[in-house]
MDAnalysis code that builds the backbone (N, CA, C; Angstrom):
import MDAnalysis as mda
import numpy as np

u = mda.Universe.empty(246, n_residues=82, atom_resindex=np.repeat(np.arange(82), 3), trajectory=True)
u.add_TopologyAttr("name", ["N", "CA", "C"] * 82)
u.add_TopologyAttr("resid", np.arange(1, 83))
u.add_TopologyAttr("resname", ["ARG", "PRO", "ARG", "ARG", "PRO", "ARG", "ALA", "VAL", "SER", "ALA", "GLY", "ALA", "MET", "ALA", "ARG", "LEU", "SER", "ARG", "THR", "LEU", "GLY", "ILE", "PHE", "GLY", "ALA", "PHE", "VAL", "ALA", "VAL", "VAL", "GLY", "ALA", "ALA", "PHE", "TYR", "PRO", "ILE", "TYR", "PHE", "ARG", "PRO", "LEU", "LEU", "LEU", "PRO", "GLU", "GLU", "TYR", "LYS", "LYS", "GLU", "GLN", "SER", "ILE", "ASN", "ARG", "ALA", "GLY", "ILE", "VAL", "GLN", "GLU", "ASP", "ILE", "GLN", "PRO", "ALA", "GLY", "THR", "LEU", "ASP", "LEU", "CYS", "VAL", "CYS", "ILE", "ASP", "CYS", "PHE", "LYS", "ASP", "PRO"])
u.atoms.positions = np.array([
    [0.846, -1.168, 0.000],
    [0.000, 0.000, 0.000],
    [0.895, 1.234, 0.000],
    [0.596, 2.242, -0.819],
    [1.453, 3.426, -0.932],
    [1.429, 4.272, 0.341],
    [2.540, 4.861, 0.594],
    [2.690, 5.678, 1.786],
    [2.119, 7.078, 1.544],
    [1.367, 7.587, 2.487],
    [0.794, 8.928, 2.366],
    [1.850, 9.964, 2.733],
    [1.941, 11.045, 1.968],
    [2.898, 12.088, 2.340],
    [2.470, 12.772, 3.626],
    [3.466, 13.126, 4.429],
    [3.178, 13.793, 5.697],
    [2.809, 15.245, 5.470],
    [1.947, 15.750, 6.288],
    [1.593, 17.159, 6.233],
    [2.720, 17.968, 6.865],
    [3.060, 19.068, 6.250],
    [4.122, 19.920, 6.758],
    [3.503, 20.889, 7.753],
    [4.159, 21.018, 8.895],
    [3.617, 21.897, 9.922],
    [3.776, 23.362, 9.519],
    [2.975, 24.210, 10.134],
    [3.026, 25.640, 9.840],
    [4.363, 26.242, 10.255],
    [4.937, 25.767, 11.334],
    [6.241, 26.269, 11.786],
    [7.343, 25.952, 10.792],
    [7.297, 24.756, 10.219],
    [8.313, 24.374, 9.238],
    [8.171, 25.204, 7.968],
    [6.933, 25.465, 7.576],
    [6.699, 26.287, 6.384],
    [7.173, 27.722, 6.621],
    [6.959, 28.230, 7.829],
    [7.385, 29.588, 8.143],
    [8.911, 29.688, 8.108],
    [9.610, 28.687, 8.645],
    [11.078, 28.685, 8.611],
    [11.581, 28.602, 7.177],
    [10.920, 27.753, 6.377],
    [11.323, 27.613, 4.977],
    [11.105, 28.925, 4.228],
    [9.969, 29.561, 4.447],
    [9.677, 30.832, 3.780],
    [10.677, 31.905, 4.201],
    [11.015, 31.957, 5.480],
    [11.974, 32.939, 5.963],
    [13.352, 32.691, 5.354],
    [13.771, 31.438, 5.306],
    [15.069, 31.097, 4.731],
    [15.115, 31.470, 3.254],
    [14.051, 31.140, 2.513],
    [14.019, 31.484, 1.093],
    [13.979, 33.003, 0.893],
    [13.300, 33.711, 1.772],
    [13.262, 35.170, 1.684],
    [14.621, 35.793, 1.923],
    [15.331, 35.296, 2.928],
    [16.675, 35.812, 3.225],
    [17.625, 35.509, 2.068],
    [17.563, 34.293, 1.558],
    [18.424, 33.903, 0.441],
    [18.088, 34.734, -0.801],
    [16.815, 34.924, -1.073],
    [16.405, 35.729, -2.216],
    [16.851, 37.174, -2.087],
    [16.767, 37.722, -0.882],
    [17.208, 39.096, -0.650],
    [18.720, 39.213, -0.867],
    [19.472, 38.222, -0.416],
    [20.924, 38.221, -0.607],
    [21.271, 38.187, -2.100],
    [20.598, 37.331, -2.850],
    [20.840, 37.238, -4.292],
    [20.483, 38.569, -4.967],
    [19.396, 39.196, -4.540],
    [18.992, 40.480, -5.120],
    [20.022, 41.568, -4.830],
    [20.563, 41.600, -3.619],
    [21.568, 42.613, -3.265],
    [22.846, 42.394, -4.072],
    [23.277, 41.155, -4.203],
    [24.488, 40.868, -4.988],
    [24.259, 41.227, -6.455],
    [23.086, 40.886, -6.975],
    [22.764, 41.234, -8.362],
    [22.725, 42.730, -8.576],
    [22.154, 43.469, -7.630],
    [22.093, 44.927, -7.744],
    [23.484, 45.547, -7.671],
    [24.379, 44.925, -6.900],
    [25.747, 45.439, -6.799],
    [26.537, 45.150, -8.077],
    [26.296, 44.008, -8.702],
    [27.045, 43.632, -9.902],
    [26.521, 44.279, -11.170],
    [25.286, 44.767, -11.167],
    [24.728, 45.330, -12.399],
    [25.573, 46.478, -12.945],
    [25.857, 47.537, -12.163],
    [26.626, 48.643, -12.752],
    [28.092, 48.296, -13.005],
    [28.604, 47.303, -12.317],
    [30.019, 46.946, -12.467],
    [30.245, 46.049, -13.675],
    [29.385, 45.055, -13.860],
    [29.630, 44.047, -14.884],
    [28.602, 44.061, -16.015],
    [27.323, 44.028, -15.670],
    [26.306, 43.824, -16.697],
    [26.015, 45.064, -17.532],
    [26.053, 46.261, -16.932],
    [25.750, 47.468, -17.688],
    [26.757, 47.693, -18.818],
    [28.064, 47.609, -18.585],
    [29.001, 47.751, -19.711],
    [28.845, 46.647, -20.754],
    [28.426, 45.465, -20.309],
    [28.238, 44.357, -21.240],
    [27.028, 44.590, -22.129],
    [25.961, 45.140, -21.563],
    [24.729, 45.347, -22.313],
    [24.757, 46.625, -23.141],
    [25.506, 47.633, -22.702],
    [25.562, 48.926, -23.399],
    [27.006, 49.296, -23.720],
    [27.666, 48.579, -24.625],
    [29.101, 48.815, -24.847],
    [29.412, 50.192, -25.436],
    [28.562, 50.707, -26.330],
    [28.851, 52.009, -26.936],
    [28.791, 53.131, -25.901],
    [27.777, 53.089, -25.037],
    [27.653, 54.104, -23.984],
    [28.829, 54.015, -23.012],
    [29.251, 52.787, -22.705],
    [30.375, 52.583, -21.784],
    [31.672, 53.130, -22.388],
    [31.903, 52.861, -23.677],
    [33.122, 53.361, -24.325],
    [33.138, 54.881, -24.363],
    [31.974, 55.475, -24.631],
    [31.883, 56.938, -24.658],
    [32.172, 57.515, -23.273],
    [31.582, 56.910, -22.255],
    [31.790, 57.372, -20.875],
    [33.256, 57.243, -20.465],
    [33.893, 56.143, -20.835],
    [35.293, 55.935, -20.487],
    [36.206, 56.902, -21.231],
    [35.884, 57.226, -22.485],
    [36.729, 58.176, -23.220],
    [36.642, 59.563, -22.588],
    [35.465, 59.926, -22.058],
    [35.323, 61.207, -21.356],
    [36.109, 61.173, -20.044],
    [35.978, 60.070, -19.299],
    [36.656, 59.955, -18.001],
    [38.173, 59.907, -18.134],
    [38.660, 59.353, -19.233],
    [40.114, 59.193, -19.400],
    [40.742, 60.273, -20.270],
    [39.989, 61.293, -20.591],
    [40.525, 62.378, -21.430],
    [41.658, 63.075, -20.679],
    [42.765, 63.284, -21.366],
    [43.895, 63.984, -20.767],
    [44.795, 63.100, -19.934],
    [44.505, 61.821, -19.842],
    [45.339, 60.907, -19.058],
    [46.234, 60.137, -20.019],
    [47.531, 60.217, -19.806],
    [48.493, 59.462, -20.612],
    [48.916, 58.258, -19.783],
    [48.644, 57.061, -20.304],
    [48.907, 55.854, -19.522],
    [50.389, 55.703, -19.184],
    [51.283, 56.139, -20.063],
    [52.716, 56.016, -19.795],
    [53.156, 56.874, -18.610],
    [52.432, 57.955, -18.330],
    [52.753, 58.778, -17.166],
    [52.382, 58.070, -15.869],
    [51.343, 57.292, -15.921],
    [50.879, 56.577, -14.731],
    [51.647, 55.277, -14.551],
    [51.827, 54.552, -15.645],
    [52.497, 53.255, -15.593],
    [53.535, 53.205, -16.711],
    [54.725, 53.729, -16.467],
    [55.746, 53.739, -17.516],
    [56.142, 52.327, -17.940],
    [56.369, 52.166, -19.210],
    [56.746, 50.858, -19.739],
    [58.174, 50.515, -19.331],
    [58.411, 49.290, -18.920],
    [59.748, 48.802, -18.633],
    [60.304, 49.140, -17.274],
    [59.534, 49.718, -16.388],
    [60.079, 50.053, -15.069],
    [59.937, 48.910, -14.079],
    [59.098, 47.952, -14.376],
    [58.955, 46.796, -13.488],
    [59.912, 45.724, -13.986],
    [60.871, 45.320, -13.230],
    [61.839, 44.335, -13.691],
    [61.153, 42.999, -13.940],
    [60.419, 42.945, -15.018],
    [59.734, 41.705, -15.363],
    [60.678, 40.812, -16.149],
    [60.673, 39.576, -15.809],
    [61.538, 38.625, -16.475],
    [60.791, 38.051, -17.680],
    [61.280, 38.321, -18.870],
    [60.631, 37.815, -20.067],
    [61.526, 36.815, -20.791],
    [62.560, 36.361, -20.110],
    [63.466, 35.411, -20.734],
    [63.024, 33.978, -20.421],
    [63.701, 33.016, -21.004],
    [63.336, 31.615, -20.801],
    [63.784, 31.138, -19.420],
    [65.018, 31.453, -19.043],
    [65.533, 31.024, -17.740],
    [65.594, 32.232, -16.815],
    [64.570, 32.413, -15.994],
    [64.471, 33.593, -15.140],
    [65.436, 33.545, -13.960],
    [65.981, 32.387, -13.649],
    [66.839, 32.265, -12.478],
    [68.319, 32.405, -12.821],
    [68.638, 32.580, -14.084],
    [70.022, 32.763, -14.501],
    [70.416, 34.212, -14.267],
    [71.633, 34.448, -13.828],
    [72.115, 35.816, -13.590],
    [72.176, 36.565, -14.917],
    [71.763, 37.839, -14.924],
    [71.802, 38.611, -16.186],
    [73.187, 38.972, -16.604],
])
């Protein structure tokens, strides 16, 4: 004879609803935080490029990060004396 499913108590349903609400709120907050950082530039690339060109006007990257000043090893054997 098949087993009847048990009735879920009101307290268990309330805990489940609260847990799902907290988890849903957390996901919503993380999503809202990531939208302007990641998704907006992905969805609107032309607007993002225009905004970045305005923000970076007058900035020369070589003045901020000069090429070749970090002793980066680009040789095959980095542990050999130069």
